N, C-alpha and C positions, 0 to 999 in steps of 0.2 A: 534459457528461456528468453524468447524475444517478446518484450512487453508491447502491448498495443495502446497507443494514446487514446484516451477517452474510455477505456475499458475499466470496469470495476472488478477488483480482485479481492477474494477473501484473504485476510491476514490474521495469523495467530500471534498475539502478543505474548511476552514471557510470562504473564499472569495466567495464560490459558484462554483469555478472552478472545473472541473472534470478532473482527471488525471488517467493514467494507471500505476499501480505499480505491479511489479512482486514480489511475496513472495519467498525469498531465504532460508527460514528456521530459526531455532533458534540455537543460539550458546550455549556453555556450561553453561552460566549463565542464560539461558532461554530468552535472549533478541531476539525479532523478527527482522530479517533483511529483508530490502526491496530494490528494484532497480526501480528507476523512468525510465520508458521506453522512455520518451521524452528527459530527460537531460542526461541519461546514468549514473547517480550517484547512488551509493549504500549508505544505511544508516540504523541505527537501530531506533526503536521506541523512545528510550530515547533521541535521537538527534533531533527529530522533534520539532520545536519551534512554531507550530501552531496547531489548532484543525483540526481534519479530521475524516472522517467516511467511512467505507466500504459501498458501495451501494449494495442493494439487486440485485440479478441477473436480468438483463433486464432493470433496472431503468435508466441506462446511454444510452440506445439505442434511436436513433432518436433525 
């Protein structure tokens, strides 16, 4: 899947919680940077300490 910079993606955490993360792009080392729209915190994938997955479009609806 090609990620779009600035797009908000639904993410399922290992706890089952669904969050909204905005993809902020990749840095010079190729690390993907995200912004949690609920907490306002930015982070890269190497700093995430739990399992998560992007949900297919529409799966988080309802």
